Chimera marker file (.cmm) of the C-alpha trace (Angstrom):
<marker_set name="trace">
<marker id="1" x="101.478" y="101.090" z="93.171" r="1" g="1" b="0" radius="0.5"/>
<marker id="2" x="97.898" y="100.895" z="91.917" r="1" g="1" b="0" radius="0.5"/>
<marker id="3" x="96.570" y="103.383" z="89.401" r="1" g="1" b="0" radius="0.5"/>
<marker id="4" x="92.835" y="103.833" z="88.943" r="1" g="1" b="0" radius="0.5"/>
<marker id="5" x="91.403" y="105.152" z="85.708" r="1" g="1" b="0" radius="0.5"/>
<marker id="6" x="87.889" y="106.549" z="85.404" r="1" g="1" b="0" radius="0.5"/>
<marker id="7" x="86.106" y="105.426" z="82.279" r="1" g="1" b="0" radius="0.5"/>
<marker id="8" x="83.336" y="107.453" z="80.551" r="1" g="1" b="0" radius="0.5"/>
<marker id="9" x="80.427" y="105.517" z="82.099" r="1" g="1" b="0" radius="0.5"/>
<marker id="10" x="81.901" y="105.592" z="85.579" r="1" g="1" b="0" radius="0.5"/>
<marker id="11" x="83.635" y="102.202" z="85.395" r="1" g="1" b="0" radius="0.5"/>
<marker id="12" x="86.976" y="101.928" z="87.105" r="1" g="1" b="0" radius="0.5"/>
<marker id="13" x="89.799" y="99.655" z="86.174" r="1" g="1" b="0" radius="0.5"/>
<marker id="14" x="93.181" y="99.444" z="87.769" r="1" g="1" b="0" radius="0.5"/>
<marker id="15" x="96.634" y="98.658" z="86.524" r="1" g="1" b="0" radius="0.5"/>
<marker id="16" x="99.418" y="97.351" z="88.724" r="1" g="1" b="0" radius="0.5"/>
<marker id="17" x="103.000" y="98.469" z="88.367" r="1" g="1" b="0" radius="0.5"/>
<marker id="18" x="105.161" y="95.356" z="88.367" r="1" g="1" b="0" radius="0.5"/>
<marker id="19" x="108.195" y="95.305" z="90.592" r="1" g="1" b="0" radius="0.5"/>
<marker id="20" x="111.197" y="93.044" z="90.996" r="1" g="1" b="0" radius="0.5"/>
<marker id="21" x="109.838" y="91.489" z="94.185" r="1" g="1" b="0" radius="0.5"/>
<marker id="22" x="106.753" y="90.254" z="92.326" r="1" g="1" b="0" radius="0.5"/>
<marker id="23" x="108.971" y="88.775" z="89.634" r="1" g="1" b="0" radius="0.5"/>
<marker id="24" x="111.204" y="86.762" z="91.938" r="1" g="1" b="0" radius="0.5"/>
<marker id="25" x="108.321" y="85.628" z="94.159" r="1" g="1" b="0" radius="0.5"/>
<marker id="26" x="107.502" y="82.766" z="91.797" r="1" g="1" b="0" radius="0.5"/>
<marker id="27" x="109.905" y="79.782" z="91.576" r="1" g="1" b="0" radius="0.5"/>
<marker id="28" x="109.236" y="79.313" z="87.848" r="1" g="1" b="0" radius="0.5"/>
<marker id="29" x="110.264" y="82.895" z="87.113" r="1" g="1" b="0" radius="0.5"/>
<marker id="30" x="113.377" y="82.480" z="89.257" r="1" g="1" b="0" radius="0.5"/>
<marker id="31" x="114.287" y="79.354" z="87.288" r="1" g="1" b="0" radius="0.5"/>
<marker id="32" x="113.742" y="81.196" z="83.995" r="1" g="1" b="0" radius="0.5"/>
<marker id="33" x="116.129" y="83.907" z="85.216" r="1" g="1" b="0" radius="0.5"/>
<marker id="34" x="118.689" y="81.244" z="86.149" r="1" g="1" b="0" radius="0.5"/>
<marker id="35" x="118.448" y="79.715" z="82.689" r="1" g="1" b="0" radius="0.5"/>
<marker id="36" x="118.965" y="82.950" z="80.776" r="1" g="1" b="0" radius="0.5"/>
<marker id="37" x="121.408" y="84.609" z="83.203" r="1" g="1" b="0" radius="0.5"/>
<marker id="38" x="124.484" y="83.422" z="81.289" r="1" g="1" b="0" radius="0.5"/>
<marker id="39" x="123.233" y="83.303" z="77.720" r="1" g="1" b="0" radius="0.5"/>
<marker id="40" x="120.115" y="84.421" z="75.849" r="1" g="1" b="0" radius="0.5"/>
<marker id="41" x="117.719" y="81.621" z="74.941" r="1" g="1" b="0" radius="0.5"/>
<marker id="42" x="114.797" y="81.582" z="72.565" r="1" g="1" b="0" radius="0.5"/>
<marker id="43" x="111.370" y="81.369" z="74.140" r="1" g="1" b="0" radius="0.5"/>
<marker id="44" x="110.782" y="77.807" z="72.917" r="1" g="1" b="0" radius="0.5"/>
<marker id="45" x="114.057" y="76.597" z="74.476" r="1" g="1" b="0" radius="0.5"/>
<marker id="46" x="112.976" y="78.097" z="77.785" r="1" g="1" b="0" radius="0.5"/>
<marker id="47" x="109.497" y="76.554" z="77.573" r="1" g="1" b="0" radius="0.5"/>
<marker id="48" x="110.876" y="73.069" z="76.840" r="1" g="1" b="0" radius="0.5"/>
<marker id="49" x="112.418" y="72.920" z="80.324" r="1" g="1" b="0" radius="0.5"/>
<marker id="50" x="109.108" y="73.154" z="82.168" r="1" g="1" b="0" radius="0.5"/>
<marker id="51" x="106.156" y="70.823" z="82.617" r="1" g="1" b="0" radius="0.5"/>
<marker id="52" x="103.645" y="73.615" z="82.073" r="1" g="1" b="0" radius="0.5"/>
<marker id="53" x="102.134" y="74.962" z="78.887" r="1" g="1" b="0" radius="0.5"/>
<marker id="54" x="104.040" y="77.271" z="76.592" r="1" g="1" b="0" radius="0.5"/>
<marker id="55" x="101.340" y="79.882" z="77.219" r="1" g="1" b="0" radius="0.5"/>
<marker id="56" x="102.095" y="79.775" z="80.946" r="1" g="1" b="0" radius="0.5"/>
<marker id="57" x="105.801" y="80.316" z="80.257" r="1" g="1" b="0" radius="0.5"/>
<marker id="58" x="104.967" y="83.244" z="77.970" r="1" g="1" b="0" radius="0.5"/>
<marker id="59" x="103.007" y="84.804" z="80.831" r="1" g="1" b="0" radius="0.5"/>
<marker id="60" x="105.961" y="84.381" z="83.173" r="1" g="1" b="0" radius="0.5"/>
<marker id="61" x="108.299" y="85.917" z="80.605" r="1" g="1" b="0" radius="0.5"/>
<marker id="62" x="105.868" y="88.793" z="80.098" r="1" g="1" b="0" radius="0.5"/>
<marker id="63" x="105.916" y="89.467" z="83.844" r="1" g="1" b="0" radius="0.5"/>
<marker id="64" x="109.721" y="89.412" z="83.869" r="1" g="1" b="0" radius="0.5"/>
<marker id="65" x="109.735" y="91.803" z="80.911" r="1" g="1" b="0" radius="0.5"/>
<marker id="66" x="107.327" y="94.194" z="82.634" r="1" g="1" b="0" radius="0.5"/>
<marker id="67" x="109.636" y="94.224" z="85.660" r="1" g="1" b="0" radius="0.5"/>
<marker id="68" x="112.661" y="95.021" z="83.517" r="1" g="1" b="0" radius="0.5"/>
<marker id="69" x="114.476" y="91.761" z="84.305" r="1" g="1" b="0" radius="0.5"/>
<marker id="70" x="114.166" y="90.331" z="80.786" r="1" g="1" b="0" radius="0.5"/>
<marker id="71" x="114.460" y="91.891" z="77.352" r="1" g="1" b="0" radius="0.5"/>
<marker id="72" x="112.997" y="90.141" z="74.309" r="1" g="1" b="0" radius="0.5"/>
<marker id="73" x="114.947" y="90.499" z="71.081" r="1" g="1" b="0" radius="0.5"/>
<marker id="74" x="113.643" y="89.265" z="67.740" r="1" g="1" b="0" radius="0.5"/>
<marker id="75" x="116.092" y="87.626" z="65.322" r="1" g="1" b="0" radius="0.5"/>
<marker id="76" x="114.237" y="86.551" z="62.214" r="1" g="1" b="0" radius="0.5"/>
<marker id="77" x="111.347" y="84.365" z="63.325" r="1" g="1" b="0" radius="0.5"/>
<marker id="78" x="112.761" y="83.633" z="66.768" r="1" g="1" b="0" radius="0.5"/>
<marker id="79" x="112.392" y="85.669" z="69.946" r="1" g="1" b="0" radius="0.5"/>
<marker id="80" x="115.283" y="85.519" z="72.408" r="1" g="1" b="0" radius="0.5"/>
<marker id="81" x="115.096" y="86.256" z="76.127" r="1" g="1" b="0" radius="0.5"/>
<marker id="82" x="118.042" y="88.082" z="77.615" r="1" g="1" b="0" radius="0.5"/>
<marker id="83" x="118.420" y="88.708" z="81.358" r="1" g="1" b="0" radius="0.5"/>
<marker id="84" x="118.916" y="92.220" z="82.713" r="1" g="1" b="0" radius="0.5"/>
<marker id="85" x="119.881" y="91.403" z="86.281" r="1" g="1" b="0" radius="0.5"/>
<marker id="86" x="120.845" y="94.954" z="87.236" r="1" g="1" b="0" radius="0.5"/>
<marker id="87" x="117.312" y="95.424" z="88.544" r="1" g="1" b="0" radius="0.5"/>
<marker id="88" x="118.019" y="92.839" z="91.265" r="1" g="1" b="0" radius="0.5"/>
<marker id="89" x="120.084" y="95.465" z="93.092" r="1" g="1" b="0" radius="0.5"/>
<marker id="90" x="116.744" y="96.710" z="94.412" r="1" g="1" b="0" radius="0.5"/>
<marker id="91" x="116.330" y="93.391" z="96.236" r="1" g="1" b="0" radius="0.5"/>
<marker id="92" x="119.936" y="93.447" z="97.451" r="1" g="1" b="0" radius="0.5"/>
<marker id="93" x="119.518" y="96.976" z="98.821" r="1" g="1" b="0" radius="0.5"/>
<marker id="94" x="116.323" y="95.980" z="100.631" r="1" g="1" b="0" radius="0.5"/>
<marker id="95" x="117.891" y="92.871" z="102.185" r="1" g="1" b="0" radius="0.5"/>
<marker id="96" x="121.086" y="94.696" z="103.154" r="1" g="1" b="0" radius="0.5"/>
<marker id="97" x="119.254" y="96.807" z="105.706" r="1" g="1" b="0" radius="0.5"/>
<marker id="98" x="118.587" y="93.646" z="107.730" r="1" g="1" b="0" radius="0.5"/>
<marker id="99" x="122.024" y="92.052" z="107.350" r="1" g="1" b="0" radius="0.5"/>
<marker id="100" x="123.675" y="93.913" z="110.244" r="1" g="1" b="0" radius="0.5"/>
<marker id="101" x="120.866" y="93.075" z="112.664" r="1" g="1" b="0" radius="0.5"/>
<marker id="102" x="120.812" y="89.389" z="111.781" r="1" g="1" b="0" radius="0.5"/>
<marker id="103" x="124.589" y="89.105" z="111.765" r="1" g="1" b="0" radius="0.5"/>
<marker id="104" x="124.716" y="90.475" z="115.311" r="1" g="1" b="0" radius="0.5"/>
<marker id="105" x="121.943" y="88.131" z="116.438" r="1" g="1" b="0" radius="0.5"/>
<marker id="106" x="123.621" y="85.061" z="114.966" r="1" g="1" b="0" radius="0.5"/>
<marker id="107" x="126.973" y="86.065" z="116.477" r="1" g="1" b="0" radius="0.5"/>
<marker id="108" x="125.312" y="86.375" z="119.893" r="1" g="1" b="0" radius="0.5"/>
<marker id="109" x="123.664" y="82.987" z="119.452" r="1" g="1" b="0" radius="0.5"/>
<marker id="110" x="126.968" y="81.412" z="118.423" r="1" g="1" b="0" radius="0.5"/>
<marker id="111" x="128.670" y="82.893" z="121.492" r="1" g="1" b="0" radius="0.5"/>
<marker id="112" x="125.897" y="81.568" z="123.696" r="1" g="1" b="0" radius="0.5"/>
<marker id="113" x="125.971" y="78.058" z="122.231" r="1" g="1" b="0" radius="0.5"/>
<marker id="114" x="129.753" y="77.659" z="122.013" r="1" g="1" b="0" radius="0.5"/>
<marker id="115" x="131.053" y="76.825" z="125.517" r="1" g="1" b="0" radius="0.5"/>
<marker id="116" x="134.610" y="77.886" z="124.623" r="1" g="1" b="0" radius="0.5"/>
<marker id="117" x="133.414" y="81.413" z="123.839" r="1" g="1" b="0" radius="0.5"/>
<marker id="118" x="130.961" y="81.852" z="126.703" r="1" g="1" b="0" radius="0.5"/>
<marker id="119" x="132.135" y="82.838" z="130.198" r="1" g="1" b="0" radius="0.5"/>
<marker id="120" x="132.840" y="80.006" z="132.629" r="1" g="1" b="0" radius="0.5"/>
<marker id="121" x="129.854" y="79.102" z="134.767" r="1" g="1" b="0" radius="0.5"/>
<marker id="122" x="129.829" y="77.179" z="137.968" r="1" g="1" b="0" radius="0.5"/>
<marker id="123" x="127.632" y="74.094" z="137.833" r="1" g="1" b="0" radius="0.5"/>
<marker id="124" x="124.490" y="74.403" z="139.871" r="1" g="1" b="0" radius="0.5"/>
<marker id="125" x="123.942" y="71.559" z="142.337" r="1" g="1" b="0" radius="0.5"/>
<marker id="126" x="120.441" y="70.538" z="143.119" r="1" g="1" b="0" radius="0.5"/>
<marker id="127" x="119.680" y="69.436" z="146.682" r="1" g="1" b="0" radius="0.5"/>
<link id1="1" id2="2" r="1" g="1" b="0" radius="0.2"/>
<link id1="2" id2="3" r="1" g="1" b="0" radius="0.2"/>
<link id1="3" id2="4" r="1" g="1" b="0" radius="0.2"/>
<link id1="4" id2="5" r="1" g="1" b="0" radius="0.2"/>
<link id1="5" id2="6" r="1" g="1" b="0" radius="0.2"/>
<link id1="6" id2="7" r="1" g="1" b="0" radius="0.2"/>
<link id1="7" id2="8" r="1" g="1" b="0" radius="0.2"/>
<link id1="8" id2="9" r="1" g="1" b="0" radius="0.2"/>
<link id1="9" id2="10" r="1" g="1" b="0" radius="0.2"/>
<link id1="10" id2="11" r="1" g="1" b="0" radius="0.2"/>
<link id1="11" id2="12" r="1" g="1" b="0" radius="0.2"/>
<link id1="12" id2="13" r="1" g="1" b="0" radius="0.2"/>
<link id1="13" id2="14" r="1" g="1" b="0" radius="0.2"/>
<link id1="14" id2="15" r="1" g="1" b="0" radius="0.2"/>
<link id1="15" id2="16" r="1" g="1" b="0" radius="0.2"/>
<link id1="16" id2="17" r="1" g="1" b="0" radius="0.2"/>
<link id1="17" id2="18" r="1" g="1" b="0" radius="0.2"/>
<link id1="18" id2="19" r="1" g="1" b="0" radius="0.2"/>
<link id1="19" id2="20" r="1" g="1" b="0" radius="0.2"/>
<link id1="20" id2="21" r="1" g="1" b="0" radius="0.2"/>
<link id1="21" id2="22" r="1" g="1" b="0" radius="0.2"/>
<link id1="22" id2="23" r="1" g="1" b="0" radius="0.2"/>
<link id1="23" id2="24" r="1" g="1" b="0" radius="0.2"/>
<link id1="24" id2="25" r="1" g="1" b="0" radius="0.2"/>
<link id1="25" id2="26" r="1" g="1" b="0" radius="0.2"/>
<link id1="26" id2="27" r="1" g="1" b="0" radius="0.2"/>
<link id1="27" id2="28" r="1" g="1" b="0" radius="0.2"/>
<link id1="28" id2="29" r="1" g="1" b="0" radius="0.2"/>
<link id1="29" id2="30" r="1" g="1" b="0" radius="0.2"/>
<link id1="30" id2="31" r="1" g="1" b="0" radius="0.2"/>
<link id1="31" id2="32" r="1" g="1" b="0" radius="0.2"/>
<link id1="32" id2="33" r="1" g="1" b="0" radius="0.2"/>
<link id1="33" id2="34" r="1" g="1" b="0" radius="0.2"/>
<link id1="34" id2="35" r="1" g="1" b="0" radius="0.2"/>
<link id1="35" id2="36" r="1" g="1" b="0" radius="0.2"/>
<link id1="36" id2="37" r="1" g="1" b="0" radius="0.2"/>
<link id1="37" id2="38" r="1" g="1" b="0" radius="0.2"/>
<link id1="38" id2="39" r="1" g="1" b="0" radius="0.2"/>
<link id1="39" id2="40" r="1" g="1" b="0" radius="0.2"/>
<link id1="40" id2="41" r="1" g="1" b="0" radius="0.2"/>
<link id1="41" id2="42" r="1" g="1" b="0" radius="0.2"/>
<link id1="42" id2="43" r="1" g="1" b="0" radius="0.2"/>
<link id1="43" id2="44" r="1" g="1" b="0" radius="0.2"/>
<link id1="44" id2="45" r="1" g="1" b="0" radius="0.2"/>
<link id1="45" id2="46" r="1" g="1" b="0" radius="0.2"/>
<link id1="46" id2="47" r="1" g="1" b="0" radius="0.2"/>
<link id1="47" id2="48" r="1" g="1" b="0" radius="0.2"/>
<link id1="48" id2="49" r="1" g="1" b="0" radius="0.2"/>
<link id1="49" id2="50" r="1" g="1" b="0" radius="0.2"/>
<link id1="50" id2="51" r="1" g="1" b="0" radius="0.2"/>
<link id1="51" id2="52" r="1" g="1" b="0" radius="0.2"/>
<link id1="52" id2="53" r="1" g="1" b="0" radius="0.2"/>
<link id1="53" id2="54" r="1" g="1" b="0" radius="0.2"/>
<link id1="54" id2="55" r="1" g="1" b="0" radius="0.2"/>
<link id1="55" id2="56" r="1" g="1" b="0" radius="0.2"/>
<link id1="56" id2="57" r="1" g="1" b="0" radius="0.2"/>
<link id1="57" id2="58" r="1" g="1" b="0" radius="0.2"/>
<link id1="58" id2="59" r="1" g="1" b="0" radius="0.2"/>
<link id1="59" id2="60" r="1" g="1" b="0" radius="0.2"/>
<link id1="60" id2="61" r="1" g="1" b="0" radius="0.2"/>
<link id1="61" id2="62" r="1" g="1" b="0" radius="0.2"/>
<link id1="62" id2="63" r="1" g="1" b="0" radius="0.2"/>
<link id1="63" id2="64" r="1" g="1" b="0" radius="0.2"/>
<link id1="64" id2="65" r="1" g="1" b="0" radius="0.2"/>
<link id1="65" id2="66" r="1" g="1" b="0" radius="0.2"/>
<link id1="66" id2="67" r="1" g="1" b="0" radius="0.2"/>
<link id1="67" id2="68" r="1" g="1" b="0" radius="0.2"/>
<link id1="68" id2="69" r="1" g="1" b="0" radius="0.2"/>
<link id1="69" id2="70" r="1" g="1" b="0" radius="0.2"/>
<link id1="70" id2="71" r="1" g="1" b="0" radius="0.2"/>
<link id1="71" id2="72" r="1" g="1" b="0" radius="0.2"/>
<link id1="72" id2="73" r="1" g="1" b="0" radius="0.2"/>
<link id1="73" id2="74" r="1" g="1" b="0" radius="0.2"/>
<link id1="74" id2="75" r="1" g="1" b="0" radius="0.2"/>
<link id1="75" id2="76" r="1" g="1" b="0" radius="0.2"/>
<link id1="76" id2="77" r="1" g="1" b="0" radius="0.2"/>
<link id1="77" id2="78" r="1" g="1" b="0" radius="0.2"/>
<link id1="78" id2="79" r="1" g="1" b="0" radius="0.2"/>
<link id1="79" id2="80" r="1" g="1" b="0" radius="0.2"/>
<link id1="80" id2="81" r="1" g="1" b="0" radius="0.2"/>
<link id1="81" id2="82" r="1" g="1" b="0" radius="0.2"/>
<link id1="82" id2="83" r="1" g="1" b="0" radius="0.2"/>
<link id1="83" id2="84" r="1" g="1" b="0" radius="0.2"/>
<link id1="84" id2="85" r="1" g="1" b="0" radius="0.2"/>
<link id1="85" id2="86" r="1" g="1" b="0" radius="0.2"/>
<link id1="86" id2="87" r="1" g="1" b="0" radius="0.2"/>
<link id1="87" id2="88" r="1" g="1" b="0" radius="0.2"/>
<link id1="88" id2="89" r="1" g="1" b="0" radius="0.2"/>
<link id1="89" id2="90" r="1" g="1" b="0" radius="0.2"/>
<link id1="90" id2="91" r="1" g="1" b="0" radius="0.2"/>
<link id1="91" id2="92" r="1" g="1" b="0" radius="0.2"/>
<link id1="92" id2="93" r="1" g="1" b="0" radius="0.2"/>
<link id1="93" id2="94" r="1" g="1" b="0" radius="0.2"/>
<link id1="94" id2="95" r="1" g="1" b="0" radius="0.2"/>
<link id1="95" id2="96" r="1" g="1" b="0" radius="0.2"/>
<link id1="96" id2="97" r="1" g="1" b="0" radius="0.2"/>
<link id1="97" id2="98" r="1" g="1" b="0" radius="0.2"/>
<link id1="98" id2="99" r="1" g="1" b="0" radius="0.2"/>
<link id1="99" id2="100" r="1" g="1" b="0" radius="0.2"/>
<link id1="100" id2="101" r="1" g="1" b="0" radius="0.2"/>
<link id1="101" id2="102" r="1" g="1" b="0" radius="0.2"/>
<link id1="102" id2="103" r="1" g="1" b="0" radius="0.2"/>
<link id1="103" id2="104" r="1" g="1" b="0" radius="0.2"/>
<link id1="104" id2="105" r="1" g="1" b="0" radius="0.2"/>
<link id1="105" id2="106" r="1" g="1" b="0" radius="0.2"/>
<link id1="106" id2="107" r="1" g="1" b="0" radius="0.2"/>
<link id1="107" id2="108" r="1" g="1" b="0" radius="0.2"/>
<link id1="108" id2="109" r="1" g="1" b="0" radius="0.2"/>
<link id1="109" id2="110" r="1" g="1" b="0" radius="0.2"/>
<link id1="110" id2="111" r="1" g="1" b="0" radius="0.2"/>
<link id1="111" id2="112" r="1" g="1" b="0" radius="0.2"/>
<link id1="112" id2="113" r="1" g="1" b="0" radius="0.2"/>
<link id1="113" id2="114" r="1" g="1" b="0" radius="0.2"/>
<link id1="114" id2="115" r="1" g="1" b="0" radius="0.2"/>
<link id1="115" id2="116" r="1" g="1" b="0" radius="0.2"/>
<link id1="116" id2="117" r="1" g="1" b="0" radius="0.2"/>
<link id1="117" id2="118" r="1" g="1" b="0" radius="0.2"/>
<link id1="118" id2="119" r="1" g="1" b="0" radius="0.2"/>
<link id1="119" id2="120" r="1" g="1" b="0" radius="0.2"/>
<link id1="120" id2="121" r="1" g="1" b="0" radius="0.2"/>
<link id1="121" id2="122" r="1" g="1" b="0" radius="0.2"/>
<link id1="122" id2="123" r="1" g="1" b="0" radius="0.2"/>
<link id1="123" id2="124" r="1" g="1" b="0" radius="0.2"/>
<link id1="124" id2="125" r="1" g="1" b="0" radius="0.2"/>
<link id1="125" id2="126" r="1" g="1" b="0" radius="0.2"/>
<link id1="126" id2="127" r="1" g="1" b="0" radius="0.2"/>
</marker_set>
């Protein structure tokens, strides 16, 4: 969803609504989610596990926060990232609509490839 805002002098700027699909599209963000899925970690502990700058990790965490997959909690001077994986049900629901179709297709392929399951065929002799 893109929202356009008209500024006083006629300039337009747009803001993008972040969604879960954007968040999980990047492998670094997926790895961050894996790290904090079981226990909250402070931002520095997350950043130490990557070969990119701390600023880059902060940007990834910001994206995850905007999507609702991560909540930042401040304890004293430290900021902890906690996963909120309930939002991933949106991805599960989207993928589920294709599961039946692909299951049927793979079952048909398995039946075709497995000679014990396919009907007996007479060998064709070439002359």
